[in-house]
N, C-alpha and C positions, 0 to 999 in steps of 0.2 A: 497793730496786729493783735487780734483777740481770738482765743481758743475757747470753744464751747464743747464740753464733754457730753456727748449724746449717749454713749454707752461705755461703761468702765469695766464691764465684766468680760467673760470669755465664752466658752462653749456651753456653759450651764447658766441659764438666765434665772435671776432671782428677782424678788420684789424691789430690792435695792439697786441691782445692777443689770442693765441690758447688755447685749453683746457689743463688740467693738464698733464705735462710730464717733466721729469728731467733726466739728465744723470750724474752719479757720477763716477769719475775715481779714482781708487786706484791702484797704481803700475801697470799701463797698463791693469788692469782689469776694465771693464766698466759695470756699473749696471744701467739699465733702471728702473726708478721709476715712475710708472704709465705711461699710454700712451693714453691720450684722442685724440680727433680728430686733425689730422695734425701733430702728433708727429713724424712720420716717415719722413715726408717732412722736418721737422726742423732738424732731424739728418743729412739728406743729405745737408742741408744748413750750418751745423756746420763743425767742423774739424774732424768729426767721420764718420764711415760707419757702415752699419748693421753687417758686418762681425766681428766688434769689440764688439758687444753686446753679452755677454755670460750669463748675468743674467737679469731677468726682475722681478721686485718686484711690487706687486699690493696691494693697501690699501683696496679697496673694489670694488664692482661689478657694480657701476654706470657708464653709458656710457661715461661721460666726463672724466673718469679716466682709462677706459680700452678698448674703442672701437677700437683703433689702434692695439690691440693685434691680431685682426682678420687679418689685413694687414701684420703684422709681421710674423705670422704663414704661411700665404699664400705665402709670399715672400720666406720663408724657405722651402716651398714645391717645388718651381720651381728649376730645376737643374741649377747648376752653382757654382762659387767659391765666391759668395757674402755673405756667411753665415758661422757662427762659427762651430766648430766640436760638441760643446755641447751648449744647451740652457737650463738654469735652471729657471723655473718659480716658484716664491715664492709668496704665498698669504694667506689670512685667510682661516679658515675652509670653505670648499665648493669649493676650487680652482679646485680640480680634477673633480668634477661633472660639474663645469662651463665649463671647457675645453672639456669634453666629450660631453656635450650638443652642444657646438659650432661645434665641429667636425662632429657630426651627422647631424646637421642642414645644414652644408655646404658640405654634401656628402663626408666626409673624405678628403676634399681639404685643411684642416688645419693641416695635419699630416706631419711634416718636413721630408725631405729626405736628406740623407747624413749629418744629424745633429741630434744628440741624444737629445731627449726631456726628461727632468727630472722635475717632479712636486713635490714641497714640500709645505705642509701646515704648517703655523706657527701662533700660537695664544698663547700669554702670556708665551713664552719661547724663546730659542735662537738656532741659528744654527752657526756652525763654518765652515769656508772655509779657504783656504790657506792664503789669504791676508787680510781677514776681518772676523768679527763676526757680525751677525745681530740678534737683539732681538726685541720683539714686545709686545705691550699691546693693549688690546681692548679699543676703544674710543667711545664717545657718539655721534653716528650718526645713520646709518642704522644697521641692523643685520650684523654681521661679518664685522666690520670695524676695521682696524688695524692702529696703528701708529708704526713707526720703529725707532730703533737706530742702526746705522751702524758704527762700530768702527774698525779702522786699528790696526795692531799688535803693532804699535808705540804709540797707545793711542788716536790718532786724531779721532773725532767722529762727526756725523751729526744725528740729529733727524728730521724725517719727520712726520708731524701730520696726513697726509691724510685729510679727512673731519672730523671735530669734533666740538662739543660744548665744553664749559668749563667743564673740569672734572679732577679729581685727577690723573687719570692715565697718562694723557699727561704731567702734571706738574712733576710727579715723573720720567717719562721716560726721560724728557728733563733736568733733574737736572744737572747743571754745564756743559752742552754740549758746544762744540766749536761753533756749529751753529744750530739754530732751524729754520727749514723750515716750516713755520706755515701758515695755511689757514687764510685768512682775507676776507671773502666774501662780507662784507658790511661796509659802514661808520658807525660812532657811533650812529646815530639816527635810524638805522634799526637793529633789532635783530630777526633772523629767527632760529627756533628750529633746532638743529643739526649742526649749523654753528657758526662761530665767527664773530664779528665785530671788529673794530679797538681798542676799549677799552678793550674788553675781550682778544684780542690777546696780548695787552700790559700787561695785568694782568698776563697771563700765563708766558710771558717772565720774568717779574719781580719776580714772585714766584719761577720759576725754576732756576733763576740766570744764564741763558744762556749767553754766551760770545758775540754772534752775533745773531741777529734776522733777518731772511729773510722772508718778508711778500709776500704771493702769493695767487692764487685762487681768483682773483678779478672778481666780476660781473661788467658790464660796468659802472654802477653808480659810482663805486669807483674812476674812472678817473676824475670825476668832483670835487673831494674833496682832501684835504690835509691829506691823510691817515697816513703818517709818523708823521705829527704834532699831529694828534689825538692820535696816539699810544703812543707818548712821554708823554702824560698826565699820563700814567701808568708805562712806562719803559724808563729809562734815558740812556740805553746803546746804542750800535751800531745797527742801523736799516737800512736795505736795502730793497728797493721797487723792487721786481722782475720785469724784463722785458724779453720778449722772446729773446733768443740767448745771454743773459747776461752770463758771467762766473764769478764764485766766488771762490777764493782760500781759503781753510779752513786749 
């Protein structure tokens, strides 16, 4: 299981950090997890191609997590051999309506050709695929916000928080996970409802007993502070500060 960070930022894009986007590779199956602004460009800059993306998982419907879904679907509408045979979109309740509204607003230009589009809604339950299982829990952010746990057949697993405030569901979902990919929008002296700062992120990591903590979803102010040092006040385990195009073996 290998994680590639495509975007480690949040709603404000900088030269250092694009909006949220990640690629998880499991036995040559590639799962796109969120796709904020610039995600598709980062896939091109990485060792992957669009043709290798067979699954796309979305935590919620805010632009900094989903806007490049438009570019992905448009690319898969254009004829050519640059796309997979199947694309499975997975998201919270409302995913089908979200796609249908997009397609209608773009005059049906987001309907893939020569690529079978499958849409699955997933909230507080799980789905089984050939190489992995994905389960979800709702988290404390906007309406229809999911966190996900993705687990291989061999038992390796990663939990992705999406955007969330401190809540029991993310602690429970991340229990004993091999890697917790956790939002950390702000340094410790700033607390915004619906998001985590470095102290609350550390608290969730400690309470969940995760084996590795990967902090992500940074607003620009975070780059002026020692976010890892702040987080260590609550969590003494392995902490990684996400950077765009970083890869992490899990």
